[in-house]
N, C-alpha and C positions, 0 to 999 in steps of 0.2 A: 747704548748712546743716551740713555735716559729718556727715550721717547716712549710714551705709553701706548700699548697695543690697542688699536681701535676695536679689536674683536673680529670674529669671522665675517666674511662677506656673505650676504644673503642673496637669494634668487640668482638670476643669470648674470655672468660677467664674462668678459672676453679679454684674451691676452693677445696683443698684436706684437709679434717679434720682428725686428728689423735687423738685417745684417749690418754689422759695422765694417765689414770688409767687402769691398767691391768685387773681390775675386771669390766670394763665397759661392757655394753651390747654387746653380741656377734653378729657380722654381719655374715650373711650367704652368701657365695660366690659361684659362679658357679663352680662345680667340675666335671671333666671329669669322675671320678670314680663313681659318683652318678647321672649323668645326664640321664634322661629318656625322649626321644622325642616321642611324640604321633602324628603320622600321619602328616598332613599338618599344624596343628596348632602350632607345635613346643612348646608344653607346657613342660617346664623344671622344674623338682623338685629338691630340694637341700637337702642334708643330711650332709654336712660338715660345721661345725662351726669353724671359725678362731678366736682365742682369742687375738691375738697380736694387730695389727693395723687395725682400723675399719673406715669405711666411714659412717656408720649409727649407731646412738646411741639410737634409739627408741627400746623399748622392743618388742620381737617377739610375734606375735599374732598366737596362735595355728591353728586357722581355717582360716588363711589369704588366700583368693582365688586369689588375683592378684599376679603375679609373678614379682619379682624384677629383673629377668634376663635382661629384655628389658631395664630397667633403667640403669643398669650397662653397658650393651652393648652400649647404646647411649653415655654414658660418655666416654668409652674407644675409640669408633670409632670417636667421635667428637674430642677427644684429638689427636688421630692418624692423622686425616685429617689436623687439625690445625698445627701439627708439621712440615708439609711440607711447610708452609708459603704461598703456593698458588701463588707464584710470586708476592706477595703484594709489592707495591712500585716500581715495574719494569716499567721504563718509556717508553719502547718500547711496543706498544700495542700488546696484544695477542688475538687470536680469542676467542669469547665468548663461545666456545664449552665447554661442560662439560668434566671433566677428569675421569679417571678410579676410582679415589677416591670417586666420587659422586655415584658410583654404589654400594659401600660397604653397605650402609644402606638398599638398595634394596635386596641384597643377604641375609641379616640377617632377613628380614621380609617376604620374599616370601616363598611359600611352597617348601619343599624339600631342595636341595642344602646343604645337611648335611656337606659334605666335605668343601665347601666354608665357611660355617658358623663356623665350628670348627677352620679352619685355620685363619679366620678373628679374631675370639675371642682370639686365642692364641697370635697372633702378636700384636693386639691392647692392650691386657692386659699387655704384656711384655713392650710395649712402655710406657704405663701409669705407670706401677709399677717401671720402671727404673727412669722415671722422678720424681715420687713422693717418691722414695727411700722406697717403700713398699715391703718388702720381701715376705709377704704373697700373694700379688697379683702376684708377679713374680713366686712364686712357683706354683700357680694355672695355670699360663700361660704355664709353662713347661709341666704340665699334659695334657692340651689341645693340646699342640704341639705333644706330643707323640701319642695321639689319631689321630690327623690329619695325621701324617706320615703313620700310619697303614691304614687309609682310602685311602690315596693317592696311596699306593702300590696296593691296591685292585682295585681301579678305573683304574689305568694305565694298569693293567693286562687284563682288559676287553676291553680297547681301543674303547670305545663307542664315536663316533664323535659327538653325540648329547649332550654330557656332557663336551665337550672341554672348553666351556666358564667358567663353574664353576671350572673345573680342572685347567685351566690357572690362574684363580683368586687365587686358593689355592696355586699354585706354587709361584706366586708373593708374596703372604703374607708370605710364608715360607722363601723367600729370605729376607724379612724385619725382620722376627723373628731372623734369623741367623745373621743379621747385629749386633744385640745386644746380642743374646743368646749365640752364639759361642759354640754349643754343641759338635762339633767335627771338627778336622782340615780339611779344604776343604769343609765343608758342605754348606757354602754359595755359593761357585762356583758350586757345584753339583746341587743346586736348580736353579741357573741361567742357567746352561746347559740344565736342564730338561725343563724349560720354553722355552728356545730357540728351543728345539726339537719339542715342541708342535706347536709353530708358524711355524717352518720350514715345518712341516707336512701339515699344513693348506695352506701354500704358501702366497706370498706377496699380492695377490688379496684379500684374506680374511682379510687383515689388512688395508684396504683402508678406512674404515668407522666404526663408532660405537665403542663399547667397545673394540673390537680387535685392532682397530687403536690406541685407547687411551693407552692400555696396551703396544702395540708395541713401541710407542714413549717413554714410560717410561722405558721399558725393554732394549731398544737399548743402553741407557747409562750404565745400569748395565752390559750389554754384553760387552761393550767397556772396562770397568774396569776389569772384569773377564779375558778377553782376554789379556789385558796388563799384568796382574799378571802372566799369563802363557806363555808369549812371543809368542803369536799367533795372528791371525787376526780374528775379529768377523765374525760370519756367516752372518751378515747383511752387509757385505762390498761389495757385488756384485752390479752391476749397477741396476739390477732388484729390489733388496731390497732397494736401495737408491732412487728409483723413483716411483715405482708403489704404495706403501702405501700412497704417498702424492698427488696422482692424484685427489682424491675427497676432502680431507682436506689438504690445502696447508701447507707447513712447516712453523713453526714460528721461532722466534729468537733462541730458545733453540734447536729446531730440526736442524737448520742450523749449529750451533756450534758442535753438536754431529756428524753430517755428516763430518765436517772438522776434528774432532778428529779421526774418523774412517779412513779418508784419511791419516792422519798423521801416524796412526797405520800401514797402508799398506806400507807407505814409510819406516818405521822402520823395517818392516818384510823383505823388499827387501834389505835394508842395512845390516840386519843380515845375509841374504843369501850371500851377497857379501863378508862378512868377512869369512864365513865358506867354501865357494867354490870359490877359486881364478880362477879356470878353466873357470868359467862362467862370468868372469868379463866383457868380451866384450859385452855380451848381457844384463847383469844386470845393468851396469853403465848407459846406455842410458835410461833404464826403470826407474831407480831411478830419473834421471833428469826430465823425463817426468812427473812422479807422483808429484815431488816437484813443478814443474811449475804449474800443475793443482791445487794443494793444496794452493800454494801462491796466485793464482788468486781468489780462493774462500775466502781466508782470506781478500784480498783487497776488494772484493765485500761486505763481512760482515762489514768491517770497514766503507765503504762509506754508506751502508744502515742503520746501526744501531748505530754506534758511535755518529753521529751528534745529535741523539735524547737524548744523555746522556752528552752532552758537555755544559759547561758554565751554570751549574745548581746548585743552592744552596737550601738546605732544612733545615728548622728549626727543623724538627723532628729527623733526624739522620745525624750527621756530621762525617767526616773522623776521623780515629783514631788519637788521640793526644799523643799516647804513645811515650816515649822517644826512639829515634832510637838507638838501640844497635848494629846495623850491620855497621861496619866501612866502608865496601865496598859500601854502598849505596850512590848514588849521592844525592845532595840537589835538588831533583825534586819537582816541584810544579804542580802536575797533574791537568788538567782542570776538570776532572770528579770527582765529589763528590758522593760517593756511597749513594744511596737513600734507600737501604734495604739490608738485608742479601742475598737474592737470586740474587740481581743485582751484588753485590760484587763477589759472587761465579761465576756467569755467565761471567763477564768480565775477571776474573782470568783464566777461561778456555780458553778464546781467547788468553790471554798472554802466557799461557802454550803451546798452540799449536804453536804460533808464535816463541816461544823460541826453541822448538824442530826443527821446520822447518829451522830456522836460522842455528842451529848447523849442521843439515844434509846437508844443502846447502853448508856449508863450507867444508864438507867432500866430497860432489859430485863435487865441483868446487874448488880444493885446491889452484889454481893459483889466484883466485879472492880474493880481499882484504876483510877481515872480520871486520864488524862494531861491535866491542865488546861493545861499549857504547849503541848501539841500543839493543843488546841482554841483557845487564844489566838492561835496562829500563823495559823489560818484567819481569825480576826477581823481580825488585823493586815493580812492580805493584801486583805481586802475594803476596809478603810479606805484602804490604799495605792492600790488601783485607783480608788477614789472621788476621792482626792486627785489622782491622775494625770489623770483625765478632767476634773476641775475646772480644773487648771492648764494643760491643753492645749486647752481649749475656746477657740475664736476665732470669727471671723466666718463660717466655713464653714457650710453648711446642716446638716452632721452634728453640729455643736457643740451645737445646741439639743436634739437627741435624745439626746446623750451622757449627761447627768445622769439622764434617765429610765431609761436602761439599768441604772442601779444601784439602782433602787427595790426590786425583790424581794430582792436580796442584802442591802441595808441593813435591810430589814424582818426578815429571818431573823437578822441579826446583833443587832438590837434585842431579839429574843426569846431567842436561844440562846447568846449570848456568856456565858462563865463568870464574867466580872467585871461587877459592876453599873455601874461607871464606863463600861465599853465599851458596855453596853446603852444607857445614857443618851446616850453620844456618837453612837451610830448613830441614835437617835431624833432628836437635834438635826439630824443631817445630812438626815434625811428631811424635817423641817420646813423646813429651808433650801431644799431642792429644791422643795417645794410652794409656798414663798413666792415664789421667783424665777420659777417656771414653772408656770403654771396647767395642771393635768392632771386626768384623770378620777377617779382613786382618791385624792381629797384627804384622806380620813380615815384613810389607811393608817398614819399615824404614831402613832395611838392604840394603846397596847400591847395592848388587849383586842380590837382590830378584826381579825378574820380570822386566817389563817395558823395555825390551830389553836393560838392563843395559850394556851389553857388547859392544853395538854399541856406547853408550855415552862414555864409558871408552876409547875405541879405538879412537874416534874422539878427545878427549882431548889429548891423547898421540901424535896423528899426528900433531895437531895444536900447541902443546906446544913448 
């Protein structure tokens, strides 16, 4: 047909086959209502046939002894792990340590761990079903999720410290289920708070190594987002939580930026108290200035340590977005950094979002100082550019569905703190577009007054205008 072959596919890929004939052979799916687990072998029997969209077209064998549950679980878990992108293409080296994702197959194959297995199955099934647009898989995922919730309530009532690892795994998987499932208003945040409570009970020393450390570094960012949505500070903002978990495993580039974001959150909280309690202005103003100075120093350190690794680099694999610029307020910038991957674009935009908020708060804390609006606008431009890059490079890979969600916190901060009203409106429109195309937990985040200490941003614009 004259179409040039793009070459071989690299790394993992998945083939989702859907029956064109409604009378095709029925595939048997894992069902929470018909699951029977036998001791440590975890033999699962199935009794629910789904007629609509199938993955297997071979006829059923009545006396089939091998169970297909493990095959489906492998598919769902592999897809779920792949959807995170694993920081592929990130030019700043990350430690070769395993992540919490690598433990999921172990939970599924080891004896016991029924709660962890059920929650893993529910979240990974929903992730796969949403990506493949398979309603039957999604329906089964909700059944497994309902069973996992009942198990979690029972386990938490027993408060057995020996089961905290599997309980924490279950809580984290339920967070990811609610990212897409959205079963009830605030359910996502409740699971985040529950996982926080488990780690808080264990203490920072327990999060210094192994699986607990891996989950902590992952959950810390979820905790930041949940706290921003509720105008509060993450429970991991104390000096002890900022340092002790990284004494064995040093912080990487992502850990550093999350630490900075939590510092920004603390600055916003003090700024919010300053607006609400004028009688404490004499003590709060110096405190805010001190926090801003510390956060700015960390941003400068991050710039010097990590940005040079991503400068003056070109990649044939993925180029910056070439989409026509529809935002009139954007400058004709020619950034030196060409994004090399979706995770890299999201990571750099987190840096620019933190810098944007710090610049705005600094103008509030030091009203007599000249404000560099052009510098602030550059941060907004870079957030937009990262969003454009992720949108234009999203394809059929599992990570492409997660990509736009990576930009939600950054766009929210741009919608509140951009110095130009047109840019604030543009960021709000981008948030609405993401929410329209992809159903996710924090759907009301595009409202200007919803969370993220919006009152502080609004007051700052009023004062500086």
